C-alpha positions as CSV (number, residue, x, y, z in Angstrom):
1,X,19.8,-19.6,5.6
2,X,20.0,-22.1,2.7
3,X,21.9,-21.4,-0.4
4,X,18.1,-22.1,-2.3
5,X,16.8,-19.6,-0.1
6,X,19.9,-17.1,-1.8
7,X,19.1,-18.6,-4.7
8,X,15.3,-17.2,-4.5
9,X,16.3,-13.7,-3.2
10,X,19.1,-13.8,-5.8
11,X,16.1,-13.5,-8.7
12,X,15.0,-10.5,-7.4
13,X,18.3,-8.7,-6.2
14,X,21.2,-9.3,-9.5
15,X,18.8,-7.1,-11.6
16,X,19.2,-4.4,-9.3
17,X,23.1,-4.6,-8.1
18,X,24.0,-1.8,-9.0
19,X,21.3,0.6,-7.2
20,X,22.4,-1.8,-4.3
21,X,25.4,-0.9,-4.8
22,X,25.1,3.2,-4.9
23,X,22.9,3.1,-2.0
24,X,25.8,1.3,-0.1
25,X,28.6,3.7,-0.9
26,X,25.9,6.7,-0.8
27,X,24.8,5.2,2.7
28,X,28.4,5.1,3.5
29,X,29.4,8.8,2.2
30,X,26.4,9.5,4.1
31,X,27.7,8.2,7.4
32,X,31.5,9.8,6.6
33,X,29.5,13.4,6.5
34,X,27.3,12.9,9.4
35,X,30.8,12.0,12.0
36,X,32.5,14.6,10.7
37,X,30.4,17.9,10.0
38,X,28.2,16.5,13.2
39,X,30.2,16.8,16.0
40,X,29.7,14.6,19.2
41,X,26.1,14.1,18.6
42,X,26.6,13.5,14.3
43,X,29.5,10.9,15.9
44,X,26.8,8.7,17.8
45,X,23.9,9.2,15.2
46,X,26.6,7.5,12.6
47,X,28.0,4.8,15.1
48,X,24.5,2.6,15.0
49,X,23.2,3.1,11.9
50,X,26.7,2.6,9.7
51,X,25.9,-0.9,10.2
52,X,22.4,-1.1,8.6
53,X,22.8,1.8,6.2
54,X,26.4,-0.3,4.7
55,X,26.1,-3.5,4.7
56,X,22.2,-4.8,4.0
57,X,22.7,-3.4,0.6
58,X,26.0,-4.5,1.0
59,X,25.1,-7.9,1.8
60,X,22.3,-8.5,-1.2
61,X,24.6,-7.0,-3.7
62,X,26.8,-9.5,-2.2
63,X,23.9,-13.0,-2.4
64,X,22.7,-11.0,-6.1
65,X,26.0,-11.5,-7.8
66,X,26.8,-15.1,-5.8
67,X,24.1,-17.1,-5.4
68,X,22.2,-15.6,-8.5
69,X,20.4,-19.4,-10.7
70,X,22.3,-17.7,-14.0
71,X,25.0,-15.2,-13.5
72,X,26.4,-16.5,-10.0
73,X,30.1,-16.5,-9.5
74,X,28.2,-19.6,-7.7
75,X,26.6,-21.8,-9.1
76,X,27.8,-24.7,-11.3
77,X,28.3,-22.5,-14.4
78,X,30.1,-19.8,-13.0
79,X,34.1,-19.9,-15.0
80,X,36.1,-20.6,-11.6
81,X,33.5,-22.7,-9.0
82,X,31.7,-24.6,-11.6
83,X,35.1,-26.6,-12.6
84,X,35.1,-27.7,-8.8
85,X,33.8,-31.2,-8.4
86,X,30.0,-31.1,-7.0
87,X,31.0,-31.5,-3.6
88,X,33.3,-29.4,-3.6
89,X,31.2,-26.4,-4.9
90,X,27.9,-27.8,-2.7
91,X,30.1,-26.9,0.7
92,X,31.5,-23.1,-1.0
93,X,27.6,-22.6,-1.7
94,X,26.4,-23.8,2.1
95,X,30.1,-21.9,3.1
96,X,28.7,-18.2,1.7
97,X,25.2,-19.6,3.0
98,X,26.5,-19.4,6.5
99,X,28.7,-16.3,5.9
100,X,26.0,-13.7,4.2
101,X,23.4,-14.8,6.6
102,X,26.0,-13.5,10.1
103,X,27.4,-10.9,7.8
104,X,23.5,-9.2,7.7
105,X,23.2,-10.7,11.6
106,X,25.8,-8.7,12.5
107,X,25.0,-5.5,10.4
108,X,21.4,-5.2,11.5
109,X,21.9,-6.2,14.8
110,X,25.3,-6.8,16.9
111,X,27.1,-3.7,15.0
112,X,24.4,-0.8,16.4
113,X,23.4,-2.7,19.8
114,X,27.8,-3.0,19.9
115,X,28.3,0.5,18.7
116,X,25.1,2.3,21.7
117,X,27.3,0.2,24.5
118,X,30.1,2.3,24.0
119,X,28.8,5.4,24.0
């Protein structure tokens, strides 16, 4: 997915960034409690849901924080990226977009499949 797609997504995700962070932390706590107090079955249930429950809200939070058109840290108006040459800024935005796309793929698909295959 391109930086343009993430900029459009970030317009919706940025206002909810605190909720997304809270959901991710709550998901982490839920997975930890389930794995710790659920016994063998709790651990088997917690492993496949850990990636989507923790990683997907975190990815939305990162997209909102990085790609928001006004407040994003990857935009030309930011303090750090804005000082770099235009080609370097574009390269960083593309790198972040590709990384975020792979992170979502790993959290949503690869993590659950991998954890189910080793149980």
